[in-house]
Residue, then its C-alpha position, 0 to 999 in steps of 0.5 A: m613365135s612370129i620371128l621364128c616363122a620368119v626365119f624358117p624360110l631362110s633354112k630352106l634357102c640354105r639347103p644343098s639344092n640351092y647351091c650352084f658351083g659353091q655360090v648361093s643363089f637366092s630367089t627373089t620370091y623367097w626374099l620377099s616372103c621373108k621380109r613380109a613375115i619378119v615385118s608381120g612378126l614385129d607388128h604382132s610383137r609390138d601390139f602385144l607389148v603395147r597391150s601389156r603395158a596398157r593393162l598394167y598401167s590401168v591396174a596400177m591406177e585403179p583406186t582402192a576404196t576403204s570403209t571405216v567403222s567406229c569403236p563402240k567405246c571411244r568412237a575412233d574410226q577403225p579400218d575395215g576388218a579391224t578386230e580391236c581398236v587402234k586407239c583404246g585397244i578394246i577387242f570388239a568381239k568381247y566388248r559388244p556382248l558385254v554391253s548387251l549383257q549389262q543392258q539386258p537386266v536393266l531392260r528386263d527389270r524395267a519391263r517387269w515393273v511396267s507390267l506389274a504396275k499395269e496389272w495392279l493399277v489397271d488390269s485388276d479392274t474387271s468389273t462389267d456391271s453397268l450399275t457400277f459404271a453409272g455410279r463411278v461416272a457420277v463420282f468421277l464427275l463430282l470429283l472433277w467439278w470439285g477438283r476444278a474449284f480447288i485447282f483454279t482457286p488461289l492458295e491465299t484464299n484458303y478455299t481448301g481450309e474452308s471447304f467441307l473436306h477440311l472437316i473430314n481431314l481434321p479428325f485425322h489431323e488431330a489423331g496424327h498428333l497423338l499417334f506420333i507422341p512416342l517419337g518426340r516433340f518435333m514429330t508430335i507437331l508434324g504428326g498432325s499434317l502427316g496424319q491427314i495425308l497418311m489416312p488417304l494413302v492407307c485407303l489407296g493401298t487398301f483399295l489396290i491390295k485388299t479389294r483390288d479396286p483401282f477406281g476406288a484407289s484413284v478416288a483415294l489419290w484425289w483425296t491425298a491431293e486435296s490433303f496436300m492442298d489443305i495443309a498449304p494455307y497452314i504452312n503459308d501462315a507460319r509467320e503471320m499466324d492469322l488463321m483461326l485455330l480449332g480452339g477459336v484463337t489464332g496462332k498469335e494468341t497462343d504459343g504459335h501453331d504447328w507450322n510456325n513451330i516446325l519451321t522455327m525448329l528447322d530454321w526455315l521460317e523465311y521459306d514458309h510461302r515457298l513451301a506452301h506453294l510447293a505443297y499446293n502445286f504438288g497437290i494439283l499434280l496428284m489431282l490431275a493424275s487421279f483424273a487421268w487414272g480414273g478416266l482411263l479406268l472408266l473408258r476400259h469399263y465402258r469397253r468391257f460391257s458395251p456390245 
């Protein structure tokens, strides 16, 4: 456009009024104006081209950033905006809802079981009587003191077998032999130990389901733990058979005792000490669980009737 403006004065010079006798007379002033216009137009054009080249160059050199995501299945990196995995081919929109749908039933089942356990083991206890609370505290402290002796006394001393509770377990032990007679010789022999463990478990279930007394159930759990610890010395004596039996004789003086016969029939006699310690340690864990359960119930009971 600047070049056209510069050429325009030349058309004025070529008009007939500037001709004289067939010769063209050019004005010095017009020549200077044309020169300045042409130079100015060229400068503007050069500036425009320089700016255009600089703008294109800066755009071409501008870095492009790409973000990546990972495939939820194979963990391969994916370009931004990808709808399916470039490695394993899964479609993201279909895979993620499938995973969440698979996890939802598991989470719901887990939450339901936790809620059910809390309801039966803790929330079902609604007692607010201060006299009941005092009696529970007394029982809890007695079991805590007695259980401490069971836990810290070594198995080899047969402390549980010589305790008062052994006399309570003995009738259920002998009744277990009779109860399992229809199931054959092996179960008849094993039934003695099963009987003294099943009886406190029956009491535990009765307290929870029938009377809805979780604290009574925690006491029954303590009894179950003591029963496991009570049979541990019996198992530990399977090879030596030095323990005094109910008839006033040792296993060596008869045809053996229960756990000598059981482990011999299973060909596990060499593992008697390991099995004995396993039963004893399992009893310790159950006893500690009963302390935690009973202590929690006492704390909640105290909070219910306290101002």
